[in-house]
SEKOLZA-317726 format. One record per residue (C-alpha): x, z, y; residue number from 1. Coordinates in Angstrom, 3 decimals. Each point is the difference from the previous one (the first is absolute). Example, Ala and Ser with C-alpha at 12.3 -4.5 7.8 and 13.67 -1.06 7.14 Angstrom:
# residues 2
      east        up     north  pos
    12.300     7.800    -4.500    1
     1.370    -0.660     3.440    2
END
This chain:
# residues 445
      east        up     north  pos
    78.163    60.632  -142.360    1
     2.430     0.886    -2.766    2
     3.673    -0.360     0.715    3
     1.355    -3.258    -1.421    4
     3.577     1.096     0.381    5
     0.539     0.686    -3.669    6
    -1.165    -3.372    -1.273    7
     2.095    -1.509    -2.765    8
     0.749    -3.650    -0.579    9
    -0.281    -1.371    -3.520   10
     3.779    -0.130    -0.247   11
     0.634     2.913     2.373   12
     3.133     2.110    -0.050   13
    -0.812     3.363    -1.560   14
     3.452     1.401     0.779   15
     1.695     0.822     3.258   16
     3.615     0.819     0.807   17
     1.438     2.859     2.041   18
     3.047    -0.713     2.128   19
     1.034     3.403     1.277   20
     2.481     0.300     2.832   21
     2.934     2.390     0.041   22
    -0.637     2.061     3.105   23
     1.493     2.937     1.862   24
    -2.281     1.429     2.688   25
     0.533     2.753     2.536   26
     1.383     1.012     3.356   27
     3.770    -0.415     0.071   28
     0.032    -2.420    -2.938   29
     1.717    -2.707     2.063   30
     3.187     2.082     0.133   31
     0.123    -0.166    -3.817   32
     0.377    -3.771    -0.136   33
     3.765     0.033    -0.550   34
    -0.187     2.052    -3.166   35
    -2.796    -2.149    -1.406   36
     1.829    -3.251     0.707   37
     3.268     1.350    -1.383   38
    -1.794     0.923    -3.226   39
    -1.539    -3.460    -0.229   40
     3.413    -1.605     0.553   41
     1.847     2.223    -2.489   42
     0.512    -2.911    -2.389   43
     1.308    -2.311     2.716   44
     3.378    -1.596    -0.644   45
     0.983     0.764     3.573   46
     1.797     3.295     0.591   47
    -1.767     0.193     3.359   48
    -3.383    -1.723    -0.344   49
    -1.077    -2.211     2.875   50
    -3.435     0.703     1.433   51
    -2.017    -2.120     2.434   52
    -2.092     2.073     2.404   53
    -2.915    -2.070     1.347   54
    -1.902     0.909     3.168   55
    -1.156    -1.548     3.277   56
     1.520     0.551     3.406   57
    -2.801     2.316     1.118   58
     0.155     2.350    -2.991   59
     3.773    -0.413     0.031   60
     0.094     1.727     3.374   61
    -1.781     3.066    -1.402   62
     1.509     2.859    -1.939   63
    -1.440    -1.177    -3.326   64
     2.672    -2.628    -0.593   65
     2.753     2.378     1.118   66
    -1.245     2.597    -2.496   67
    -0.096    -2.552    -2.807   68
     3.419    -1.444     0.809   69
     1.622     3.428     0.216   70
    -1.495     0.933    -3.369   71
     1.208    -3.230    -1.614   72
     3.508     0.343     1.389   73
     0.180     3.677    -0.990   74
    -0.759    -1.156    -3.551   75
     3.103    -2.204     0.063   76
    -1.777    -3.312     0.492   77
     1.186    -2.975     2.044   78
    -2.886    -0.783     2.391   79
    -0.739    -3.217     1.903   80
    -2.969     0.022     2.399   81
    -2.336    -2.958     0.475   82
    -2.200     0.658     3.048   83
    -1.267    -3.532     0.695   84
    -3.281     0.405    -1.908   85
    -2.895    -1.631     1.866   86
    -3.152     1.981     0.604   87
    -2.654    -2.065    -1.824   88
     2.699    -2.022    -1.830   89
     0.060    -3.746    -0.503   90
     1.409    -2.297    -2.639   91
     2.964    -0.558     2.333   92
     0.692     3.718     0.437   93
    -0.288     0.552    -3.757   94
     2.611    -2.693    -0.623   95
     2.316     1.346     2.700   96
    -0.107     3.408    -1.664   97
     0.637    -1.613    -3.376   98
     3.147    -1.644     1.374   99
     1.291     3.419     1.099  100
    -0.751     1.387    -3.468  101
     1.635    -2.932    -1.766  102
     3.204     0.241     2.032  103
     0.197     3.787    -0.388  104
    -0.076     0.113    -3.813  105
    -1.646     3.407     0.078  106
    -0.463     2.371    -2.910  107
    -3.174     1.539     1.437  108
    -2.391    -0.234     2.938  109
    -1.733     2.550     2.222  110
    -2.816    -0.865     2.410  111
    -0.934     2.367     2.827  112
    -2.985    -1.076     2.069  113
    -3.536    -1.294    -0.235  114
    -1.469    -2.612    -2.281  115
     1.856    -2.824     1.734  116
     3.342     1.615    -0.787  117
    -0.872     0.828    -3.604  118
    -1.477    -3.455    -0.666  119
     3.019    -1.715     1.571  120
     2.338     1.996    -2.197  121
    -1.991    -0.983    -3.104  122
     0.190    -3.674     0.906  123
     3.684     0.164     0.925  124
     0.839     1.533    -3.362  125
    -1.989    -2.684    -1.821  126
     1.445    -3.038     1.777  127
     3.538     1.388    -0.038  128
    -0.209     0.659    -3.748  129
    -1.848    -3.162    -1.037  130
     0.497    -2.582     2.796  131
    -2.747    -2.600     0.306  132
    -2.017    -1.946     2.549  133
    -2.152     2.461     1.886  134
    -3.353    -1.130    -1.414  135
     1.237     0.289    -3.592  136
    -1.149     3.615    -0.416  137
    -2.862    -0.043     2.524  138
    -3.515     0.426    -1.377  139
    -1.961    -3.116    -0.946  140
    -1.378    -2.196     1.484  141
     2.244     0.441     3.046  142
     3.098     0.165    -2.202  143
     0.934    -0.716    -3.587  144
    -0.605     3.557    -1.189  145
     3.053    -0.024    -2.275  146
     0.576     3.339    -1.723  147
     2.988     2.068     1.077  148
     2.588    -1.018    -2.627  149
     1.408     3.412    -0.881  150
     0.918     3.528     1.120  151
     0.942     0.732     3.599  152
     2.545     2.440     1.454  153
    -1.294     3.513     0.791  154
    -1.961     0.534     3.206  155
    -0.913     3.380     1.508  156
    -2.832    -0.416     2.525  157
    -0.389     2.624     2.745  158
    -3.140    -0.617     2.086  159
    -0.144     1.277     3.573  160
    -3.682    -0.821     0.554  161
    -3.094     1.481    -1.631  162
    -1.787    -3.087    -1.179  163
     1.823    -2.848    -1.655  164
     0.242     1.225    -3.590  165
     2.666    -2.699    -0.456  166
     2.353     2.594    -1.468  167
    -2.169     0.079    -3.138  168
    -0.912    -3.687    -0.416  169
     1.565    -3.211    -1.255  170
    -1.315    -2.041     2.931  171
     1.866    -1.462     2.990  172
    -1.975    -1.684     2.791  173
     1.147    -2.338     2.767  174
    -1.140    -2.744     2.379  175
     0.789    -3.529    -1.087  176
     0.649    -1.463     3.414  177
    -0.859    -3.585    -0.854  178
    -3.423     1.058    -1.303  179
    -0.808     2.560     2.708  180
    -1.221     2.328    -2.742  181
     1.200     2.924    -2.003  182
     0.645    -0.090    -3.706  183
     1.959     2.057    -2.474  184
     2.131     0.388    -3.066  185
    -1.330     2.238    -2.754  186
     1.923     1.227    -3.024  187
     0.435     3.275    -1.807  188
     3.740    -0.587     0.311  189
    -0.245     0.332     3.795  190
    -1.292     3.567    -0.228  191
     2.654     2.340     1.453  192
     1.975     2.015    -2.518  193
    -0.838     3.176     1.915  194
    -2.335     0.834     2.879  195
     1.435     2.760     2.177  196
    -2.805     1.139     2.308  197
     0.755     2.456     2.786  198
    -3.086     0.738     2.134  199
     2.224     1.458     2.730  200
     0.879    -3.596     0.908  201
    -3.519    -0.532     1.368  202
     0.474     2.516     2.834  203
     1.480    -2.721     2.216  204
    -2.855    -2.481    -0.498  205
    -2.253    -0.854     2.960  206
    -3.718     0.636    -0.483  207
    -0.807    -3.725    -0.156  208
     2.465    -0.547    -2.833  209
    -1.438     2.935    -1.947  210
    -3.507    -1.387     0.514  211
     0.883    -3.535    -1.089  212
     1.998     1.130    -3.028  213
    -2.696     2.537    -0.875  214
    -2.619    -2.726    -0.231  215
     2.320    -1.911    -2.297  216
    -0.150     3.067    -2.260  217
    -3.802     0.090     0.087  218
    -0.298    -3.724    -0.696  219
     2.516     0.141    -2.852  220
    -2.113     2.720    -1.586  221
    -3.418    -1.547     0.691  222
     1.040    -3.459    -1.161  223
     1.622     1.347    -3.169  224
    -3.074     2.108    -0.770  225
    -2.433    -2.885     0.573  226
     2.179    -2.755    -1.495  227
    -1.145    -2.097    -2.904  228
     0.222     2.334    -3.026  229
     2.776    -0.626    -2.486  230
    -2.591    -0.467    -2.770  231
    -1.401    -2.999     1.873  232
     3.344    -1.744    -0.065  233
     0.736    -2.337    -2.889  234
     2.239     1.385    -2.734  235
     3.524    -1.411     0.498  236
     1.536    -2.300    -2.561  237
     2.618     2.668    -0.671  238
     0.174     3.640     1.124  239
     3.097    -0.556     2.133  240
    -1.987    -2.505     2.082  241
    -2.488     2.612     1.208  242
     0.080    -0.287     3.802  243
     1.318     2.757     2.217  244
    -3.162    -0.285     2.113  245
    -2.248     0.531    -2.987  246
    -3.114     1.246     1.788  247
    -1.561     3.434     0.294  248
     0.834     2.271    -2.913  249
    -0.092     3.740    -0.766  250
     3.598     0.510     1.152  251
    -0.423    -1.746     3.353  252
    -3.311     1.789     0.551  253
     1.784     3.361    -0.014  254
     2.361    -0.955     2.812  255
    -2.691    -1.815     1.980  256
    -2.430     2.896     0.062  257
     2.564     2.617     0.966  258
     1.450    -2.262     2.687  259
    -3.491    -0.470     1.455  260
    -0.672     3.723    -0.066  261
     3.242     0.744     1.800  262
    -0.423    -2.872     2.457  263
    -3.550     1.049     0.821  264
     1.165     3.560     0.619  265
     3.259    -0.541     1.878  266
     0.182    -3.449     1.645  267
    -1.541     1.002     3.305  268
     2.084     3.161     0.188  269
     3.210    -1.897    -0.786  270
    -0.714    -2.514     2.766  271
    -1.037     2.611     2.558  272
     2.944     2.389    -0.309  273
     3.563    -0.915    -1.003  274
     0.779     3.700    -0.445  275
    -2.717     0.415    -2.640  276
     2.450     0.244    -2.892  277
    -2.697     0.479    -2.633  278
    -1.971    -3.077     1.061  279
     2.968    -2.349     0.064  280
     1.292     1.330    -3.310  281
    -3.394    -0.433    -1.687  282
    -0.374    -3.525     1.392  283
     3.491    -0.878    -1.244  284
    -0.919     1.240    -3.477  285
    -3.215    -2.043     0.175  286
     2.085    -3.085     0.807  287
     2.113     0.400    -3.138  288
    -3.073     0.655    -2.151  289
    -1.755    -3.067     1.373  290
     3.188    -2.009    -0.581  291
     0.042     1.067    -3.641  292
    -3.687    -0.942    -0.241  293
     0.204    -3.480     1.482  294
     3.337    -0.607    -1.707  295
    -1.955     0.161    -3.261  296
    -3.440    -1.282     1.004  297
     0.704    -2.329     2.909  298
    -1.859    -0.426     3.268  299
    -2.500    -2.702     0.884  300
    -1.880    -1.565     2.918  301
     0.962     2.126     3.033  302
     3.684    -0.509    -0.804  303
    -0.474    -3.668    -0.839  304
    -1.727    -0.593     3.335  305
     2.626     2.086     1.795  306
     2.747    -2.434    -0.925  307
    -1.713    -2.698     2.055  308
    -0.832     2.382     2.866  309
     3.648     1.044     0.321  310
     1.429    -3.463    -0.563  311
    -2.141    -1.678     2.690  312
     0.497     2.676     2.664  313
    -0.365    -1.239     3.556  314
     1.007     2.419     2.748  315
    -0.835     3.441    -1.365  316
     2.326     2.947     0.594  317
    -0.844     3.392    -1.485  318
     0.853     3.000     2.198  319
     2.719     2.167    -1.512  320
     1.718    -2.892    -1.806  321
     3.268    -1.562     1.185  322
    -0.258    -2.631     2.719  323
     0.691    -3.549    -1.037  324
    -1.920    -2.808    -1.621  325
    -3.766     0.412    -0.457  326
    -0.837     1.901    -3.178  327
    -3.025     1.481    -1.718  328
     1.224     3.071    -1.913  329
    -0.743    -0.287    -3.689  330
    -2.448     2.905    -0.186  331
    -1.981    -1.407     2.935  332
    -0.137    -3.504    -1.478  333
    -1.397     1.488    -3.209  334
    -2.561     2.510     1.249  335
    -1.453    -2.293     2.647  336
    -1.449    -2.041    -2.879  337
    -0.926     2.907    -2.263  338
    -3.473     0.936     1.337  339
    -1.210    -3.583    -0.356  340
     1.468    -0.229    -3.500  341
    -1.474     3.245    -1.297  342
    -3.465    -0.894     1.265  343
     0.377    -3.107    -2.187  344
     1.567     1.506    -3.138  345
    -2.250     3.065    -0.264  346
    -2.482    -1.737    -2.287  347
     2.664    -0.247    -2.718  348
     0.627     3.746    -0.171  349
    -2.191     1.975     2.436  350
     0.896     3.360    -1.521  351
     3.695    -0.537     0.715  352
    -0.679    -1.042     3.584  353
    -2.162     3.074     0.550  354
     2.616     2.266    -1.555  355
     2.673    -1.488     2.246  356
    -2.172     0.578     3.064  357
    -0.634     3.611    -0.985  358
     3.727     0.657    -0.342  359
     0.470    -1.374     3.508  360
    -2.479     2.532     1.331  361
    -3.235    -2.003     0.062  362
    -3.386     1.554    -0.660  363
    -1.099    -1.998    -3.043  364
    -3.262     1.786    -0.685  365
    -2.641    -2.618    -0.633  366
     2.508    -2.831    -0.404  367
    -1.176    -1.260    -3.364  368
    -0.043    -3.803     0.090  369
     2.644    -2.664     0.484  370
    -1.056    -0.713     3.593  371
     0.287     3.690     0.861  372
     3.345     0.269    -1.800  373
     1.644    -2.768     1.975  374
    -1.281     1.181     3.348  375
     0.905     3.638    -0.560  376
     3.594    -0.862    -0.946  377
     0.393    -2.542     2.809  378
    -1.336     2.494     2.526  379
     2.345     2.716    -1.268  380
     2.978    -2.297     0.567  381
    -1.224    -1.075     3.429  382
    -0.462     3.623     1.047  383
     3.569     0.833    -1.007  384
     1.319    -3.122     1.729  385
    -1.711     1.007     3.225  386
     1.237     3.593    -0.276  387
     3.620    -1.112    -0.454  388
     0.116    -2.828     2.550  389
     0.238    -2.916    -2.444  390
    -1.347    -3.367     1.240  391
    -3.357    -0.834    -1.561  392
    -1.078    -3.576    -0.359  393
     2.234    -3.036    -0.209  394
    -0.941    -0.782     3.593  395
     1.792     3.197     1.041  396
     3.314    -1.463    -1.226  397
    -0.446    -3.428     1.534  398
    -2.065    -2.080    -2.433  399
    -3.307    -1.777     0.511  400
    -2.412    -2.041    -2.078  401
     2.068    -3.158     0.514  402
     2.774     1.594    -2.091  403
    -2.075     0.545    -3.127  404
     0.970    -3.247    -1.745  405
     3.708     0.761     0.464  406
    -0.470     3.578    -1.184  407
    -1.809    -1.215    -3.109  408
     2.776    -2.525    -0.635  409
     2.621     2.746     0.135  410
    -2.016     2.175    -2.388  411
    -1.169    -2.417    -2.671  412
     3.592    -0.422    -1.222  413
     0.289     3.747    -0.772  414
    -1.163    -0.584    -3.557  415
     1.461     3.204    -1.490  416
    -2.012     2.101     2.443  417
    -3.207    -2.018     0.011  418
    -0.140     0.009    -3.793  419
     0.161     3.799     0.075  420
    -3.190     0.359     2.051  421
    -3.068     1.433    -1.763  422
    -2.017    -3.084     0.984  423
     0.988    -3.649     0.044  424
     0.803    -1.560     3.354  425
     0.677    -3.523     1.198  426
     0.367    -1.472     3.464  427
    -3.683     0.449     1.064  428
     0.069     3.697    -0.912  429
     3.308     0.522     1.798  430
    -1.362    -1.677     3.120  431
    -2.988     2.345    -0.074  432
     2.272     3.005    -0.430  433
     2.143    -1.004     2.973  434
    -3.146    -0.526     2.082  435
    -1.106     3.487    -1.008  436
     3.385     1.406     1.016  437
     0.125    -1.824     3.342  438
    -2.161     2.326     2.081  439
    -1.067     3.626    -0.198  440
    -3.230     0.636     1.846  441
    -1.767     3.051     1.315  442
     1.493     3.482    -0.179  443
     2.542    -1.046    -2.644  444
     1.972    -2.079     2.535  445
END
């Protein structure tokens, strides 16, 4: 079967945009943050620019925040620390952070931590700069989807995990508590001014955190590579209205493929041995590349389904994560759905599914048709999940078939993500996908 991934609508968009991130990458880069922020603030009216340093209390207890703060203060900056970021943030925690930002009247922001920290900082900057009811900027149909009104203060994002990619995207994700589901805010204006990526920060990560964040990398790359192609999306009324999540395109393909190659080569090593400097550095680079890819192409069904999986969590606690309320780590909530999804989407672009499987180490000889393509990619993911100790099957994180209707309800509202899938889905298809993700049988369990 020929790949249908390049099909073009009658009024399809022949152009695509490239939103490149400013990025500094390398061991020791975190200690440079003061100089970078000082340069960004050079035009500030304040003789001693005020900088908000965002983190959470767990990262705040590590040396990373101390390194960043010392660098900022050595650069002559007035630093105020906000360490109340919630792991897996909510609308309430976003607004609490925004209140801190609004009262502080900061000239610039620095985030040091995982995706929760970086996303919280993005949201705090937005709501402090352009106050509004929370749902004003949230994606439709959950929120009003109002565009960010104008420029935002500078933000230097310093990830301490090797998976989120949030340092290179204009997306901030949270739980809306009243809905028991995740949603997000998406705008090019939310993209950090600079991503400062120091792979040395990952040395302190437990194996389970590396595994979960690593699968977020792989899913970012696979979903971007198999997303609805940009040429299949209708041409916007005006060029400036071209969406940030524009679908697969030649630019996003570059980052996706290299991220998959690196993830396939180094994920298991990075999980197995915290002292394997090469593996953790390569996986960190893969995370930034995949972030650049999905920041331009967008993700689709595994992430859309993940929002419901995380939002409806029952009593699951992942080893290696802080004790507290039940939580499904983001990378787990995504990849647990991915094998079921890719078995379903393979017919749209079998070649891309097969290529993704090959980069993850699968033997793809003889995998020629869409049925083979989906199974070979799903099996490659399941093998890696088993090798790295990631739960496989929704039943392994506390769900059963009685939860499918609620999971579908939490997913169907993720319109931005569902529309980016290479095949159309509605509630019946989502229910089938969740049923397919519920159990893993045989040797794959």
